C-alpha positions as CSV (number, residue, x, y, z in Angstrom):
1,X,0.0,0.0,0.0
2,X,1.4,3.4,-0.9
3,X,1.9,6.2,1.6
4,X,-0.7,8.3,-0.2
5,X,-3.4,5.6,0.0
6,X,-4.3,6.0,3.7
7,X,-4.5,9.8,3.3
8,X,-6.7,9.4,0.3
9,X,-8.9,7.0,2.3
10,X,-9.2,9.5,5.1
11,X,-10.1,12.2,2.6
12,X,-12.9,10.0,1.1
13,X,-14.1,9.1,4.6
14,X,-14.2,12.8,5.7
15,X,-16.1,13.6,2.5
16,X,-18.7,10.8,3.0
17,X,-19.4,11.5,6.7
18,X,-19.2,15.3,6.2
19,X,-21.9,15.1,3.6
20,X,-24.1,12.9,5.8
21,X,-23.5,15.3,8.7
22,X,-24.5,18.2,6.5
23,X,-27.9,16.6,5.7
24,X,-29.9,18.5,8.4
25,X,-28.8,21.9,7.0
26,X,-29.6,20.8,3.5
27,X,-33.0,19.3,4.1
28,X,-34.0,22.2,6.4
29,X,-34.0,24.3,3.2
30,X,-36.9,22.0,2.0
31,X,-38.9,22.5,5.2
32,X,-41.8,23.7,3.0
33,X,-41.9,20.3,1.3
34,X,-43.4,17.3,3.1
35,X,-41.0,14.5,4.2
36,X,-42.6,11.9,2.1
37,X,-42.4,14.1,-1.0
38,X,-38.7,14.6,-0.4
39,X,-38.3,10.9,0.0
40,X,-40.0,10.2,-3.3
41,X,-37.8,12.7,-5.1
42,X,-34.7,11.5,-3.3
43,X,-35.3,7.9,-4.4
44,X,-36.1,8.9,-8.0
45,X,-33.2,11.2,-8.6
46,X,-30.7,9.0,-6.7
47,X,-31.8,6.1,-9.0
48,X,-31.3,8.2,-12.1
49,X,-27.9,9.5,-11.0
50,X,-26.6,6.0,-10.1
51,X,-28.0,4.6,-13.3
52,X,-26.0,7.2,-15.3
53,X,-22.8,6.4,-13.3
54,X,-23.3,2.6,-14.0
55,X,-23.8,3.4,-17.7
56,X,-20.6,5.4,-17.9
57,X,-18.6,3.0,-15.8
58,X,-20.1,-0.1,-17.6
59,X,-20.7,-1.9,-14.3
60,X,-23.9,-3.7,-15.0
61,X,-22.6,-7.2,-14.4
62,X,-23.4,-7.3,-10.6
63,X,-26.8,-5.7,-11.2
64,X,-27.7,-8.4,-13.7
65,X,-26.5,-11.1,-11.3
66,X,-28.7,-9.9,-8.5
67,X,-31.7,-9.6,-10.8
68,X,-31.3,-13.3,-11.6
69,X,-31.2,-14.4,-8.0
70,X,-34.7,-14.2,-6.4
71,X,-33.5,-14.7,-2.8
72,X,-30.9,-11.9,-3.0
73,X,-33.5,-9.7,-4.7
74,X,-35.9,-10.3,-1.9
75,X,-33.2,-9.4,0.6
76,X,-32.5,-6.2,-1.3
77,X,-36.2,-5.4,-1.2
78,X,-36.2,-5.7,2.6
79,X,-33.0,-3.5,2.6
80,X,-34.8,-0.9,0.5
81,X,-37.8,-0.8,2.9
82,X,-35.5,-0.4,5.9
83,X,-33.3,2.4,4.4
84,X,-36.4,4.1,2.9
85,X,-38.2,4.2,6.2
86,X,-34.9,5.4,7.9
87,X,-34.7,8.3,5.4
88,X,-38.4,9.1,5.9
89,X,-38.1,9.3,9.7
90,X,-34.9,11.3,9.5
91,X,-36.6,13.8,7.1
92,X,-39.6,14.0,9.4
93,X,-37.3,14.7,12.4
94,X,-35.6,17.6,10.5
95,X,-39.0,18.9,9.6
96,X,-40.2,18.7,13.2
97,X,-37.0,20.3,14.7
98,X,-36.0,17.0,16.4
99,X,-32.4,16.8,15.0
100,X,-31.0,16.2,18.5
101,X,-33.0,13.0,18.7
102,X,-31.9,11.9,15.2
103,X,-28.3,12.5,16.1
104,X,-28.8,10.3,19.2
105,X,-30.1,7.5,16.9
106,X,-27.0,7.6,14.8
107,X,-24.7,7.6,17.9
108,X,-26.5,4.5,19.0
109,X,-26.2,2.7,15.7
110,X,-22.7,1.1,16.3
111,X,-23.9,-0.3,19.6
112,X,-27.1,-1.6,17.9
113,X,-24.8,-3.3,15.3
114,X,-23.0,-5.1,18.2
115,X,-26.3,-6.4,19.6
116,X,-27.6,-7.5,16.2
117,X,-24.3,-9.4,15.7
118,X,-24.7,-11.1,19.0
119,X,-28.3,-12.1,18.3
120,X,-28.3,-13.0,14.6
121,X,-24.6,-13.7,13.8
122,X,-23.8,-15.5,17.1
123,X,-20.8,-13.1,17.6
124,X,-19.3,-13.1,21.0
125,X,-18.8,-10.0,23.1
126,X,-15.9,-9.2,25.4
127,X,-16.3,-7.4,28.7
128,X,-15.6,-4.0,27.3
129,X,-18.4,-4.4,24.7
130,X,-20.8,-5.6,27.3
131,X,-19.9,-2.5,29.4
132,X,-20.5,-0.3,26.3
133,X,-23.9,-1.8,25.8
134,X,-24.7,-1.4,29.5
135,X,-23.8,2.3,29.4
136,X,-26.0,2.8,26.3
137,X,-28.8,1.0,28.0
138,X,-28.4,3.3,31.1
139,X,-28.5,6.3,28.8
140,X,-31.8,5.1,27.2
141,X,-33.2,4.3,30.7
142,X,-32.5,7.8,31.8
143,X,-34.1,9.2,28.7
144,X,-37.3,7.1,29.3
145,X,-37.4,8.1,33.0
146,X,-36.9,11.8,32.2
147,X,-39.5,12.0,29.4
148,X,-41.9,9.3,30.4
149,X,-41.7,7.4,27.1
150,X,-39.5,5.8,24.6
151,X,-37.3,8.1,22.4
152,X,-38.9,6.4,19.4
153,X,-37.2,8.6,16.8
154,X,-33.7,7.7,18.1
155,X,-34.6,4.0,18.5
156,X,-36.2,3.7,15.1
157,X,-33.2,5.4,13.3
158,X,-30.7,3.2,15.1
159,X,-32.7,0.1,14.7
160,X,-33.6,0.5,11.1
161,X,-30.1,1.5,10.0
162,X,-28.5,-1.2,12.1
163,X,-30.8,-3.8,10.6
164,X,-30.2,-2.4,7.2
165,X,-26.5,-3.0,7.7
166,X,-27.1,-6.6,8.8
167,X,-29.3,-7.3,5.8
168,X,-26.9,-5.7,3.3
169,X,-24.0,-7.7,4.8
170,X,-25.8,-10.9,3.5
171,X,-25.9,-9.6,-0.1
172,X,-22.7,-9.8,-2.2
173,X,-23.2,-6.6,-4.1
174,X,-21.1,-3.4,-4.1
175,X,-22.4,-0.1,-2.7
176,X,-23.2,1.5,-6.1
177,X,-25.1,-1.4,-7.6
178,X,-26.9,-1.9,-4.3
179,X,-28.0,1.7,-4.1
180,X,-29.3,1.5,-7.7
181,X,-31.4,-1.6,-7.0
182,X,-32.6,-0.3,-3.6
183,X,-33.8,3.0,-5.1
184,X,-35.2,1.2,-8.1
185,X,-37.2,-1.1,-5.7
186,X,-38.5,2.0,-3.9
187,X,-39.8,3.6,-7.1
188,X,-43.1,1.6,-7.4
189,X,-44.3,2.8,-4.0
190,X,-43.0,6.4,-4.7
191,X,-44.7,6.5,-8.1
192,X,-47.9,5.1,-6.6
193,X,-47.9,7.8,-4.0
194,X,-47.1,10.5,-6.6
195,X,-50.1,9.2,-8.8
196,X,-52.4,9.3,-5.7
197,X,-51.3,12.9,-4.9
198,X,-51.7,13.9,-8.5
199,X,-55.3,12.8,-8.5
200,X,-55.7,15.0,-5.4
201,X,-54.3,18.0,-7.3
202,X,-50.8,17.9,-5.7
203,X,-47.6,17.4,-7.8
204,X,-44.8,15.4,-6.0
205,X,-42.1,15.6,-8.7
206,X,-41.9,19.3,-9.5
207,X,-39.3,21.8,-10.8
208,X,-41.4,24.8,-9.8
209,X,-40.1,27.0,-8.3
210,X,-36.7,26.3,-9.8
211,X,-35.0,26.6,-6.4
212,X,-37.1,23.8,-4.9
213,X,-36.7,21.6,-8.0
214,X,-32.9,22.1,-7.8
215,X,-32.8,21.1,-4.1
216,X,-34.9,18.0,-4.8
217,X,-32.7,16.9,-7.6
218,X,-29.6,17.7,-5.5
219,X,-31.0,15.4,-2.8
220,X,-30.6,12.5,-5.2
221,X,-27.0,13.5,-5.9
222,X,-26.3,13.8,-2.2
223,X,-27.7,10.4,-1.6
224,X,-25.3,8.8,-4.1
225,X,-22.1,10.8,-3.6
226,X,-21.3,9.9,0.1
227,X,-21.9,6.2,-0.5
228,X,-19.4,6.3,-3.4
229,X,-16.9,8.1,-1.2
230,X,-17.6,5.7,1.6
231,X,-16.9,2.7,-0.6
232,X,-13.6,4.3,-1.7
233,X,-12.7,5.0,1.9
234,X,-13.3,1.4,3.0
235,X,-11.0,0.1,0.2
236,X,-8.1,2.2,1.5
237,X,-8.5,2.2,5.3
238,X,-8.6,-0.4,8.1
239,X,-11.9,-1.0,9.9
240,X,-10.8,0.7,13.1
241,X,-10.2,4.0,11.3
242,X,-13.5,3.8,9.4
243,X,-15.2,3.1,12.7
244,X,-13.7,6.2,14.3
245,X,-14.6,8.4,11.3
246,X,-18.2,7.2,11.7
247,X,-18.9,9.5,14.6
248,X,-18.4,12.6,12.5
249,X,-21.9,12.4,11.1
250,X,-23.9,12.3,14.4
251,X,-21.5,14.8,15.9
252,X,-22.1,17.3,13.1
253,X,-25.9,16.7,13.4
254,X,-25.8,17.2,17.1
255,X,-23.8,20.5,16.9
256,X,-26.0,21.7,14.1
257,X,-29.2,21.1,16.1
258,X,-27.8,22.9,19.2
259,X,-25.8,25.8,17.7
260,X,-27.6,26.4,14.3
261,X,-31.2,25.3,14.8
262,X,-31.3,26.3,18.5
263,X,-32.9,23.1,19.7
264,X,-33.0,22.8,23.5
265,X,-30.7,20.4,25.3
266,X,-32.1,19.7,28.7
267,X,-29.9,18.4,31.5
268,X,-31.6,15.0,31.5
269,X,-30.9,14.6,27.7
270,X,-27.3,15.7,28.3
271,X,-26.9,12.9,30.9
272,X,-28.3,10.4,28.4
273,X,-25.9,11.6,25.7
274,X,-23.0,11.5,28.1
275,X,-23.6,7.9,29.1
276,X,-23.9,6.9,25.4
277,X,-20.8,8.8,24.5
278,X,-18.8,7.1,27.2
279,X,-20.2,3.8,25.9
280,X,-19.0,4.6,22.4
281,X,-15.5,5.5,23.7
282,X,-15.3,2.1,25.5
283,X,-16.6,0.4,22.4
284,X,-14.1,2.2,20.2
285,X,-11.2,1.3,22.5
286,X,-12.3,-2.4,22.4
287,X,-12.6,-2.3,18.6
288,X,-9.1,-0.8,18.4
289,X,-7.7,-3.5,20.7
290,X,-9.3,-6.2,18.6
291,X,-7.9,-4.8,15.4
292,X,-4.4,-4.5,16.9
């Protein structure tokens, strides 16, 4: 491996997680558009963008392979439903000024991945990983006690994205081809919704005004671009480094929610976050020790 390769990998990783962390700021510009309308546009334009990339790169072989394998196609359909619902709840959280909760969900995702690996892949946990899960559980318990209910936005985002990762791990397809098929599989539902809204006099896929149309089209590009950058990063970096870079996204979302959107951070929620952050530090240290 050349000396420049790790630096390039870090650059790609920063680009991917930086774009994901920028999402609340971007989608807040579309606050006048409903979350489900944004989702429909995001799926359509991401599918178009990735299709063009596949045409230029002539990388249709893996797409054709998956289309000829019903079980893997069914798994990708499940993955599409999981990531589509994750996108929808995230967009709704931005629309409802609940970005702090969405950032908590993405902070929880690595620990959810550990639990899913334990339950479904029969992976064994060491004492540090059990401690990390216990700290996260304490943070969630504090959140429930403070607010008298489940932080369902955070739990849904963490659970759906974690389960999506588990499902995608079972499908031998690269990120670009996978994204194309996932968005393609979302389109029937999106088009059915658009047709229903059109009959009610509402246009889902619109270019008027031009600024809204440009932002909706840009949402498709912003869906594809970080995944391509992320794939490039994982090819150049070890898993421990990729895991550490992963916290850039929820950290950016959290800081945006507090310092840009002015969302409140009560003492109780800060305690919950602190317990989860400590758990993440313990988990990261354990992952680093395993890798070493």
